[in-house]
LUMTORDO-86830 format. One record per residue (C-alpha): residue in one letter; residue number from 1; x, y, z. Coordinates in pm, 1 decimal. Layout:
- A|NUM|X|Y|Z
...
//
This chain:
- M|1|5656.8|-115.3|-8013.4
- G|2|5501.7|-213.8|-7690.5
- E|3|5219.1|-46.0|-7478.5
- A|4|5263.1|177.1|-7179.2
- V|5|5000.7|162.2|-6897.6
- L|6|4983.2|398.3|-6599.1
- I|7|4840.4|260.5|-6277.7
- A|8|4716.6|556.0|-6097.4
- S|9|4518.0|633.0|-5768.7
- G|10|4358.8|948.3|-5624.8
- K|11|4495.3|862.6|-5274.3
- G|12|4740.2|620.4|-5093.2
- G|13|4638.0|302.4|-4949.4
- V|14|4414.0|167.0|-5225.6
- G|15|4643.5|-95.9|-5341.2
- K|16|4778.2|44.7|-5643.6
- T|17|5123.2|-125.0|-5604.9
- T|18|4957.0|-450.0|-5536.7
- I|19|4758.1|-417.4|-5867.7
- A|20|5068.4|-323.4|-6056.9
- T|21|5275.8|-606.6|-5906.9
- N|22|5009.4|-884.0|-5966.6
- L|23|4896.8|-757.8|-6305.4
- G|24|5266.3|-746.7|-6433.8
- A|25|5331.7|-1098.6|-6307.4
- T|26|5003.1|-1227.5|-6467.2
- L|27|5096.4|-1066.2|-6795.2
- A|28|5449.6|-1233.9|-6765.6
- L|29|5275.2|-1572.0|-6701.0
- R|30|5069.9|-1508.3|-7012.4
- G|31|5397.1|-1488.2|-7215.2
- A|32|5433.9|-1118.6|-7247.7
- S|33|5774.5|-935.6|-7177.5
- V|34|5688.8|-675.4|-6902.9
- V|35|5882.8|-400.8|-6723.1
- L|36|5752.7|-264.5|-6399.6
- V|37|5846.1|87.3|-6349.7
- D|38|5818.1|242.7|-6002.9
- L|39|5729.7|620.8|-6035.5
- N|40|5681.1|679.9|-5682.4
- M|41|5953.3|926.4|-5654.8
- S|42|6150.5|874.0|-5330.2
- L|43|5870.1|641.6|-5205.3
- R|44|5928.9|318.8|-5380.7
- N|45|5764.1|4.5|-5302.0
- L|46|5763.0|-233.8|-5599.0
- D|47|6093.3|-373.3|-5499.9
- L|48|5958.9|-481.0|-5174.2
- Y|49|5646.7|-642.4|-5314.8
- L|50|5857.5|-829.9|-5572.4
- G|51|6122.2|-931.0|-5292.8
- L|52|6387.0|-781.1|-5512.0
- E|53|6499.7|-491.4|-5266.4
- N|54|6844.0|-649.3|-5227.6
- E|55|6900.4|-673.5|-5606.5
- I|56|6879.3|-303.2|-5675.8
- L|57|7196.9|-156.1|-5778.7
- F|58|7075.3|130.6|-6010.5
- D|59|6737.0|314.7|-6024.3
- M|60|6548.0|551.7|-6227.7
- A|61|6764.4|849.3|-6104.2
- D|62|7071.8|685.8|-6219.4
- V|63|6931.1|627.4|-6562.0
- L|64|6790.5|991.5|-6604.8
- S|65|7105.3|1141.5|-6469.6
- G|66|7316.2|939.5|-6723.4
- L|67|7492.8|747.2|-6453.6
- C|68|7400.3|403.9|-6599.1
- S|69|7211.1|274.6|-6901.4
- I|70|6856.2|133.1|-6890.7
- S|71|6994.8|-216.3|-6952.5
- K|72|7219.1|-195.0|-6626.7
- S|73|6913.8|-61.3|-6420.8
- L|74|6685.1|-345.8|-6516.5
- V|75|6634.8|-623.8|-6246.7
- R|76|6494.1|-956.0|-6378.5
- D|77|6252.0|-1147.0|-6149.7
- P|78|6386.1|-1506.6|-6174.8
- R|79|6040.3|-1646.6|-6103.3
- F|80|5869.0|-1497.8|-6401.4
- Q|81|6008.1|-1542.5|-6746.7
- G|82|5994.4|-1192.2|-6904.7
- L|83|5918.2|-981.3|-6596.6
- Y|84|6169.3|-708.8|-6517.4
- L|85|6171.0|-406.2|-6258.5
- L|86|6298.9|-74.8|-6307.0
- S|87|6309.3|58.3|-5957.1
- G|88|6234.6|425.2|-5844.2
- A|89|6480.7|636.1|-5649.3
- Q|90|6475.6|612.7|-5265.7
- C|91|6579.5|881.1|-5055.6
- K|92|6701.2|1096.5|-5322.6
- E|93|6544.1|1331.4|-5560.8
- V|94|6538.6|1308.5|-5952.1
- A|95|6695.7|1647.9|-6017.3
- G|96|6550.9|1841.4|-6314.6
- L|97|6306.8|1572.5|-6403.1
- T|98|6082.2|1702.1|-6680.9
- P|99|5794.2|1531.4|-6891.8
- A|100|6062.2|1533.7|-7188.5
- H|101|6294.2|1323.4|-6995.5
- M|102|6007.5|1078.7|-6886.0
- A|103|5876.3|1059.7|-7241.8
- A|104|6216.6|952.2|-7381.9
- L|105|6260.5|678.0|-7095.1
- I|106|5913.0|542.4|-7197.0
- V|107|5977.3|531.3|-7563.6
- Q|108|6292.2|328.6|-7495.0
- L|109|6122.4|95.0|-7269.8
- K|110|5832.5|37.9|-7512.8
- K|111|6099.3|-49.3|-7769.8
- R|112|6228.2|-340.4|-7548.9
- F|113|5906.7|-471.1|-7377.7
- D|114|5559.7|-573.5|-7480.8
- V|115|5411.2|-398.0|-7177.9
- V|116|5546.6|-101.5|-6971.6
- L|117|5350.9|-103.2|-6642.0
- A|118|5421.1|201.8|-6450.9
- D|119|5316.3|234.1|-6076.8
- G|120|5242.3|598.2|-6075.0
- P|121|5240.1|853.1|-5771.7
- S|122|4921.5|885.9|-5565.5
- G|123|4690.6|1186.3|-5608.7
- V|124|4757.2|1489.0|-5848.9
- P|125|5093.0|1604.1|-5759.3
- E|126|5341.4|1765.8|-5996.7
- H|127|5480.5|1419.0|-6064.4
- L|128|5153.5|1294.8|-6226.0
- R|129|5208.6|1493.8|-6539.4
- C|130|5570.2|1338.6|-6577.3
- A|131|5418.9|993.9|-6500.8
- A|132|5136.3|1016.9|-6756.7
- V|133|5353.6|1132.9|-7056.9
- N|134|5368.7|882.4|-7346.2
- M|135|5118.3|650.5|-7167.0
- D|136|4889.9|464.2|-7405.9
- R|137|4626.3|417.1|-7123.6
- A|138|4575.0|448.4|-6750.9
- I|139|4409.9|238.9|-6496.9
- V|140|4270.8|426.9|-6190.4
- V|141|4259.3|213.3|-5889.0
- V|142|3980.3|284.2|-5621.2
- T|143|3840.2|122.7|-5322.1
- P|144|3472.0|116.2|-5210.8
- D|145|3464.1|441.0|-5010.8
- H|146|3360.7|792.1|-5102.2
- S|147|3679.8|949.2|-5038.6
- S|148|3858.8|722.3|-5269.2
- L|149|3587.4|764.9|-5545.0
- R|150|3608.4|1146.9|-5519.8
- N|151|3975.5|1160.0|-5538.9
- G|152|3994.1|884.4|-5809.3
- D|153|3751.7|1082.5|-6031.2
- M|154|3974.0|1383.4|-5984.0
- V|155|4284.6|1204.1|-6109.1
- D|156|4078.9|1043.7|-6402.2
- K|157|3985.5|1393.0|-6508.7
- K|158|4336.5|1521.7|-6463.3
- L|159|4472.2|1221.7|-6688.5
- Q|160|4209.3|1339.6|-6946.8
- E|161|4336.7|1693.8|-6933.8
- I|162|4691.7|1574.4|-6972.8
- G|163|4599.2|1373.5|-7285.9
- V|164|4546.3|1005.7|-7175.3
- E|165|4219.6|924.0|-7359.9
- N|166|4219.1|546.5|-7294.3
- R|167|4137.7|510.2|-6924.3
- C|168|3939.1|274.8|-6698.6
- Y|169|3901.0|219.1|-6323.3
- L|170|3961.0|-88.9|-6102.0
- V|171|3786.4|-159.3|-5767.4
- N|172|4012.2|-297.1|-5511.1
- K|173|3963.6|-432.2|-5153.4
- V|174|3606.8|-518.7|-5205.1
- I|175|3396.4|-690.1|-4932.9
- P|176|3102.4|-801.3|-5118.8
- E|177|2898.9|-858.9|-4792.8
- L|178|2890.2|-466.0|-4737.6
- F|179|2712.7|-396.9|-5060.7
- G|180|2341.1|-322.3|-5070.7
- R|181|2347.7|-212.9|-4694.9
- N|182|2407.2|149.9|-4755.2
- I|183|2745.3|117.2|-4571.1
- V|184|2961.8|173.3|-4854.3
- P|185|2928.6|274.5|-5232.6
- D|186|2833.1|-35.3|-5451.2
- L|187|2929.3|-106.9|-5804.2
- E|188|2623.6|95.5|-5936.9
- D|189|2727.0|388.6|-5731.4
- M|190|3087.7|374.8|-5876.3
- A|191|2956.2|348.6|-6223.9
- G|192|2773.7|674.5|-6167.7
- V|193|3078.7|850.7|-6067.0
- F|194|3332.0|752.1|-6344.2
- A|195|3270.0|817.5|-6703.7
- T|196|3513.8|549.5|-6785.0
- P|197|3459.0|163.3|-6800.1
- M|198|3531.2|-66.4|-6499.4
- A|199|3825.8|-301.2|-6568.5
- G|200|3744.1|-545.9|-6275.1
- V|201|3692.1|-598.8|-5907.3
- V|202|3943.5|-746.6|-5664.6
- S|203|3824.9|-874.8|-5334.0
- Y|204|3977.9|-798.5|-5000.8
- D|205|4177.6|-1104.5|-4905.5
- E|206|4445.0|-1089.5|-4599.0
- N|207|4654.6|-1335.0|-4801.2
- V|208|4741.1|-1038.5|-5035.6
- H|209|4871.0|-861.7|-4745.6
- I|210|5070.5|-1145.9|-4640.6
- A|211|5222.8|-1199.3|-5003.8
- N|212|5313.4|-832.5|-5029.6
- N|213|5513.4|-852.6|-4696.3
- R|214|5684.5|-1172.0|-4796.5
- G|215|5772.9|-1020.7|-5123.8
- Y|216|5587.4|-1233.0|-5390.9
- P|217|5287.6|-1171.7|-5616.5
- I|218|5004.2|-1350.6|-5490.9
- V|219|4921.1|-1466.1|-5843.5
- S|220|5207.2|-1711.0|-5806.5
- A|221|4946.2|-1942.8|-5664.1
- R|222|4797.1|-2030.8|-5985.5
- D|223|4529.0|-2241.8|-5864.1
- S|224|4381.3|-1954.8|-5635.3
- Y|225|4075.7|-1755.7|-5721.0
- I|226|4280.6|-1439.3|-5690.0
- A|227|4505.8|-1565.4|-5986.8
- G|228|4199.4|-1652.7|-6180.0
- N|229|4050.7|-1301.4|-6118.7
- F|230|4379.2|-1125.1|-6229.7
- D|231|4383.4|-1348.2|-6556.6
- R|232|4027.1|-1215.7|-6622.9
- I|233|4133.5|-860.6|-6577.2
- A|234|4450.3|-921.1|-6798.0
- Q|235|4247.0|-1077.6|-7062.3
- K|236|3986.2|-791.5|-7062.0
- L|237|4259.6|-520.7|-7062.6
- F|238|4507.9|-677.8|-7298.7
- G|239|4339.4|-971.1|-7483.5
//
């Protein structure tokens, strides 16, 4: 039985999908079988970040409605052995979605994969409870600004309330030169906000933005410092 991990955030724009994409690719490169699950209902982006948007025939709505099997909905990324995508629905609602439906889906995916990495909805909407069901742990993505920290802390507390006990936070889009100048919260400030441990720090780099728009995980460049950073984060989180 595999492990299910939710990538969450308190607000949009913090790079949650970027983290999910590159962490999933990193784990696949380390030999794990990984499925990336897009739980951004009607606002999917994982397919774009992976460059697989033209390969999507069926999505989660089709699986949950019984239109197709899980196997038919999975799209394999040919660049990474063991990396698959289960795309979220786009421009259509998942009618009658309940935590029980999501729980059953996650159980089936955990039987097939070492890691189920779910790109969850931003904030604390109704869908967060469905997204968090049967998750073994959660990673809350934040950026070094007060609004992101406040909202991320709210999501962290909500996840605890839902029952996700194993949680951590990851700091994205960091510009180190701004630390220590009373311009943005520094790492010590962030540690004072969260009661959970920090999983890692990812620096701001325009190459990440370029890679997202070109549809490939930046960790594909194995000799880059970014790939090395994600390797360290994956080692810390998954061993």
